[in-house]
C-alpha positions in Angstrom: -25.5 11.7 -8.9 -23.1 14.6 -8.5 -19.8 13.3 -9.4 -17.2 13.2 -5.7 -15.3 16.1 -5.1 -11.5 16.1 -5.5 -9.9 16.4 -2.3 -6.4 16.7 -1.8 -4.8 16.6 1.9 -1.7 17.5 3.3 -0.2 15.5 6.4 2.5 17.8 8.2 3.0 15.1 10.4 5.4 16.3 13.4 7.5 18.6 11.1 8.0 22.5 11.5 8.3 26.0 13.3 6.4 29.1 13.2 8.2 30.2 10.6 7.4 27.0 8.2 4.2 27.6 8.7 4.4 31.6 7.5 6.4 29.5 4.6 4.3 27.0 3.1 1.0 29.1 3.6 3.0 32.1 1.7 3.3 29.2 -1.3 -0.4 27.9 -0.8 -1.8 32.1 -0.6 -0.5 32.5 -3.7 -1.3 29.5 -5.9 -3.3 29.9 -8.2 -4.8 26.3 -8.0 -8.8 24.8 -9.4 -12.0 26.2 -7.3 -13.4 25.3 -4.8 -15.9 23.9 -7.0 -13.2 21.1 -8.8 -11.1 20.2 -5.6 -11.5 20.3 -1.7 -8.0 21.7 0.0 -7.2 20.5 3.8 -3.8 21.3 5.4 -3.2 19.0 8.7 -0.3 20.7 10.9 1.5 19.9 14.6 -1.6 21.0 17.3 0.9 23.7 18.2 0.1 25.6 14.9 -3.4 25.2 13.4 -4.8 28.1 15.3 -1.8 30.0 13.4 -2.2 28.1 9.7 -5.3 28.9 9.9 -5.3 32.6 10.7 -2.6 33.0 7.6 -4.4 30.4 5.6 -6.4 31.8 2.3 -10.6 31.3 3.0 -10.6 28.4 0.7 -8.6 25.9 2.1 -8.8 24.6 5.5 -7.1 22.6 8.3 -7.3 19.4 9.6 -6.2 17.9 12.9 -4.0 15.1 13.1 -5.6 12.8 15.4 -8.2 13.7 18.7 -9.2 12.0 21.5 -11.5 8.7 21.6 -14.2 10.1 24.1 -15.3 13.5 26.4 -11.8 15.1 27.5 -10.6 15.5 31.2 -8.1 13.2 33.0 -6.0 12.1 29.4 -2.9 14.3 29.8 -1.4 14.8 26.6 -4.7 14.1 24.3 -7.0 16.7 22.8 -10.7 16.5 22.5 -12.8 16.6 19.8 -14.6 19.6 21.3 -11.3 21.3 21.3 -11.2 21.7 17.9 -14.6 22.0 17.3 -14.2 24.8 20.1 -11.2 26.2 17.8 -13.4 25.4 14.6 -10.7 23.5 13.4 -13.5 21.4 10.9 -11.0 18.4 10.2 -9.3 15.3 12.0 -7.3 12.5 10.3 -7.6 9.5 12.5 -6.0 6.3 12.1 -3.1 6.6 10.7 -1.1 4.0 10.2 2.3 5.8 12.3 -1.2 5.8 14.9 -2.0 1.9 14.6 1.8 1.4 14.1 4.1 2.8 16.6 1.3 3.4 19.2 -1.0 0.3 18.8 -4.1 1.7 17.9 -6.7 -1.4 17.2 -9.8 -1.4 14.2 -12.3 -0.5 17.1 -10.5 2.0 19.1 -9.8 4.1 15.9 -13.6 3.4 14.9 -14.4 4.3 18.2 -12.6 7.5 17.3 -13.8 8.0 14.1 -17.3 7.5 15.7 -16.8 9.7 18.3 -15.4 13.0 16.2 -18.6 13.0 13.9 -21.1 12.6 17.2 -19.2 15.7 18.0 -19.8 17.8 14.5 -16.2 17.1 13.0 -15.6 15.4 9.3 -13.2 13.1 9.5 -10.4 11.9 6.7 -10.5 8.2 8.0 -7.1 6.1 7.3 -6.5 2.5 6.7 -4.4 0.1 4.3 -1.9 -2.9 5.1 1.5 -3.9 5.6 4.6 -5.1 3.4 4.4 -8.5 4.7 0.1 -8.5 4.5 0.6 -7.3 0.7 3.3 -9.9 -0.2 0.7 -12.4 1.3 -2.1 -11.5 -0.6 -4.5 -10.4 1.8 -4.6 -6.3 1.3 -8.3 -6.3 0.6 -9.5 -8.5 3.9 -6.9 -5.9 5.7 -8.4 -2.7 4.6 -12.1 -4.2 4.3 -11.2 -5.4 8.4 -10.6 -1.7 8.9 -13.3 0.0 6.6 -15.6 -2.7 8.6 -15.1 -2.0 12.6 -15.7 1.8 11.3 -18.7 1.0 9.2 -20.1 -1.1 12.6 -19.6 2.1 14.4 -21.5 5.0 12.1 -24.4 5.5 10.3 -23.7 8.0 8.4 -20.9 8.9 5.9 -21.6 12.4 4.4 -18.5 13.6 6.6 -16.4 10.7 5.7 -13.4 10.8 3.7 -11.9 7.3 3.2 -8.0 7.9 2.7 -6.6 4.6 1.8 -2.5 4.3 2.7 -0.5 1.1 1.6 2.6 1.6 4.8 5.0 0.4 2.4 4.3 3.3 0.4 4.0 6.0 2.9 7.6 7.5 3.2 9.8 5.0 1.3 9.0 6.8 -2.2 7.6 3.6 -3.1 4.1 4.3 -4.5 1.4 1.9 -5.4 1.5 1.4 -9.3 -2.1 3.8 -10.4 -2.6 -0.7 -11.5 -2.9 -0.8 -7.7 -4.1 1.8 -6.0 -7.1 1.2 -8.4 -7.9 -2.5 -7.7 -7.7 -1.6 -4.0 -10.2 1.8 -4.2 -12.0 -0.4 -6.8 -12.6 -3.3 -4.2 -13.4 -0.5 -1.3 -16.0 0.9 -3.0 -17.4 -2.2 -4.3 -17.1 -3.4 -0.4 -19.2 -0.7 0.8 -22.0 -0.8 -1.8 -22.1 -4.8 -0.8 -21.9 -4.0 3.2 -23.4 -0.2 3.3 -24.8 1.1 0.4 -24.1 1.8 -3.1 -25.6 5.7 -2.2 -22.8 5.5 0.3 -20.1 3.3 -2.5 -21.5 6.3 -5.0 -20.8 9.8 -2.8 -17.7 8.6 -0.4 -14.5 9.7 -1.3 -11.5 6.8 -1.1 -8.6 9.1 -1.5 -4.7 7.8 -1.9 -1.7 8.8 0.2 1.8 6.9 0.2 4.7 9.2 -1.9 2.4 10.8 -3.9 4.2 13.7 -5.4 4.3 16.3 -8.6 5.7 13.6 -10.9 3.0 11.1 -10.0 -0.1 12.6 -9.1 -1.5 12.7 -12.4 -1.7 9.3 -13.7 -2.8 8.6 -10.2 -5.6 10.9 -10.4 -7.2 9.3 -13.8 -7.8 6.0 -12.1 -11.3 6.2 -11.9 -12.1 5.7 -8.4 -9.3 7.8 -6.7 -10.6 11.0 -5.7 -7.5 12.8 -4.3 -5.0 12.9 -2.4 -3.7 12.6 1.7 0.4 13.5 0.8 2.4 13.5 3.4 6.3 14.7 2.6 5.7 16.9 -0.6 2.8 18.8 1.2 5.5 20.7 3.2 7.2 21.3 -0.5 5.8 23.8 -2.8 4.9 20.6 -5.2 2.0 20.1 -3.3 0.3 23.1 -5.6 1.1 20.3 -8.6 -0.5 18.2 -6.6 -3.4 20.6 -5.8 -3.9 21.2 -9.8 -3.4 17.5 -10.6 -7.8 17.7 -10.1 -8.1 19.3 -13.4 -7.9 15.3 -15.0 -10.7 14.7 -13.3 -12.5 18.0 -14.1 -11.0 17.3 -17.9 -12.4 13.4 -17.6 -15.5 14.4 -16.7 
């Protein structure tokens, strides 16, 4: 089977102005990074800047929405439907981010329904999973992420357009980073879970990326882990060091 293509996502979260978008995109457009054959790059601006970013961004980088509604549009004030994203030719969406799970009480089943609906409309999905500090300290990390993944696995049959993003909640925006051994352990556990519960081919081909205080300084040693297929980057995706994180894909190609 072909090696899994390295994936780097930049989640801009609720940040920025149209001027910021121009600055960030200019840095990305001028960056010398590995080819599309070596790395897939997707950035996720807030909804209001999606079209601006898409219009300005180099053609080898794609955009993602940060969320979408769980079913077809209609009387759901404030929500954005998967159909709207498809209409605007936004290829990707991030679903189940821990901030939405925690702050907006999105359950495993609700996230799974969103993933299934978005995929059915033709979107590609970055599906986020991860444990809290309390769960990590209680030793239930694998149980938590397996339950989150199981909910998704029960609703979908085709994993081709899914990237699984493991983001330990205790590492997001805290400056704490899972050690490379901690990250590899969970990624390996998730791949084994997919192998046992979904199938060997899905386990082998599905990209499992890491998120949680990834930056230019720690990306290379994380990228070197065998079951870590890229990153979902928060704060650092708004800075020039995002280019260094994209370049960490070369760690994989040099070891392949």
